[in-house]
C-alpha positions in Angstrom: -41.1 -102.4 17.4 -40.3 -104.4 20.8 -39.4 -102.3 23.6 -35.7 -103.9 23.7 -34.7 -102.8 20.6 -36.7 -99.2 21.3 -34.1 -98.4 24.9 -31.1 -100.0 22.3 -32.1 -97.8 19.8 -32.1 -94.6 22.2 -28.9 -95.5 23.9 -27.4 -95.4 20.1 -28.4 -92.4 19.6 -27.5 -91.0 23.2 -24.0 -92.3 22.7 -23.6 -90.6 19.1 -24.9 -87.1 20.6 -22.7 -87.3 23.1 -19.4 -88.0 21.2 -20.3 -85.6 18.7 -20.8 -82.5 21.4 -17.3 -83.8 23.4 -15.4 -83.4 20.2 -16.7 -80.4 19.6 -16.1 -79.0 23.2 -12.5 -80.2 22.7 -11.9 -78.9 19.7 -12.8 -75.5 20.6 -10.7 -76.1 23.8 -7.3 -77.0 21.5 -8.2 -74.9 18.7 -5.4 -72.4 19.8 -2.9 -75.2 20.4 0.6 -74.1 18.1 1.6 -77.9 18.4 4.9 -78.9 19.8 7.4 -76.4 21.6 10.4 -78.1 20.5 11.5 -79.5 16.9 10.1 -83.2 16.5 12.7 -85.4 14.5 12.2 -88.8 13.2 15.0 -90.8 11.4 14.9 -94.0 9.8 17.3 -95.4 7.7 15.9 -97.2 5.0 17.8 -101.3 5.0 19.3 -102.5 1.6 17.0 -102.7 -1.5 17.8 -106.6 -1.5 17.5 -107.3 2.6 13.3 -108.4 2.1 12.9 -110.9 -0.2 9.3 -112.6 -0.5 8.2 -116.2 1.2 9.6 -117.7 -2.4 13.4 -116.3 -1.9 13.0 -114.1 -5.5 14.3 -110.8 -5.0 11.9 -107.7 -5.4 13.3 -105.7 -8.3 14.3 -102.2 -7.2 12.5 -99.2 -8.3 13.5 -97.9 -11.7 14.2 -93.7 -12.2 13.0 -92.6 -15.6 15.8 -90.7 -17.7 18.8 -92.1 -15.2 21.3 -94.6 -17.1 23.0 -97.2 -14.5 26.5 -98.6 -15.6 26.2 -102.2 -16.5 27.1 -104.8 -13.9 28.9 -107.8 -14.3 26.6 -111.3 -13.7 29.5 -112.5 -12.5 29.8 -110.2 -9.8 26.2 -110.1 -8.9 26.4 -114.0 -8.0 29.4 -113.9 -6.4 28.0 -111.7 -3.9 26.2 -113.0 -1.2 22.9 -111.5 -0.1 23.3 -109.2 2.8 21.8 -110.4 6.4 18.3 -108.4 7.3 18.8 -105.0 8.9 17.5 -104.9 12.6 14.5 -102.9 12.2 13.0 -102.2 16.3 9.1 -102.4 15.8 8.4 -101.9 19.9 10.8 -99.9 22.3 9.5 -100.3 25.4 11.3 -98.0 28.1 13.7 -99.7 30.9 12.7 -98.0 34.0 16.4 -97.9 35.8 17.6 -95.0 38.1 19.4 -92.5 37.4 21.9 -93.1 40.5 22.0 -96.5 39.3 23.7 -95.0 35.9 25.0 -91.9 37.3 28.9 -91.8 35.7 28.0 -94.5 32.5 26.0 -92.5 30.4 28.5 -91.8 27.5 29.2 -94.7 25.3 28.8 -96.7 22.3 27.7 -100.2 22.4 27.5 -103.1 19.5 25.0 -105.8 20.0 24.7 -108.7 18.7 21.1 -109.9 18.8 19.5 -112.7 18.1 15.8 -112.6 17.1 12.9 -115.0 16.8 10.6 -115.4 14.5 7.8 -113.0 16.0 10.6 -110.6 16.6 11.4 -111.0 20.1 14.4 -111.0 21.3 16.0 -114.2 22.3 19.6 -113.3 23.2 21.9 -109.9 23.0 25.4 -110.7 23.5 27.8 -107.5 23.5 30.1 -107.6 20.1 31.7 -104.2 20.6 32.2 -102.8 24.4 32.0 -99.5 25.3 34.3 -99.8 27.7 32.0 -99.7 30.2 30.7 -102.9 32.0 27.8 -100.6 33.6 26.5 -99.3 30.1 27.2 -102.5 28.3 24.7 -104.1 30.6 22.3 -101.5 30.6 22.2 -101.9 26.7 21.5 -106.0 26.9 18.8 -105.4 29.4 17.2 -102.5 27.4 17.2 -104.4 23.9 15.8 -107.6 25.9 12.2 -105.8 25.9 12.1 -104.9 22.2 10.8 -106.5 19.6 11.8 -106.4 15.7 10.4 -106.6 12.4 11.2 -110.3 10.7 11.4 -109.8 7.5 9.7 -112.6 4.9 11.8 -115.8 4.3 13.0 -115.7 7.9 10.2 -117.8 9.9 12.9 -118.8 12.1 14.4 -115.5 13.4 17.3 -114.1 12.7 20.6 -112.9 13.9 22.4 -109.3 13.4 24.5 -106.3 14.9 22.8 -103.3 16.6 24.6 -100.3 17.1 24.1 -98.0 20.2 24.9 -94.6 21.2 24.3 -93.4 25.1 24.7 -89.5 26.0 24.0 -88.0 28.7 22.3 -85.3 26.7 20.0 -88.4 25.5 18.4 -88.5 29.2 
């Protein structure tokens, strides 16, 4: 065994030993932690069943529930209904550093933004589709969304557009 291989092996075993001992020590220090003191809520609204299509343009079959009978829909009504545009689903929402003094008095309201996304999910443009009535809050909403990234469903390599409702409240800060 060469000296270089011996030293590398010894350092690997030493790193493994430090990792195991460090994990045991950290586990002992956090053993009695009960978790976060406040309730953690995760809210996710699933997109429409036909919102995502594969690259060939075929719709995926909706899941079937056994034992439930669905009413028969006419094929004419299904053919006349255009496919709904994909839903804007944020995947990265970095916080925008803003001073409370700049937003004081402008913390409550709802804004609907018309967002245009490229094929990588980056925001190309965000315009106010329905204003909150407060120009400062509308500008803040546009600035916040400008740094976000969205999920791009298959079949939309050039990106897509959609509306994004945003609600701001003084209790949210």
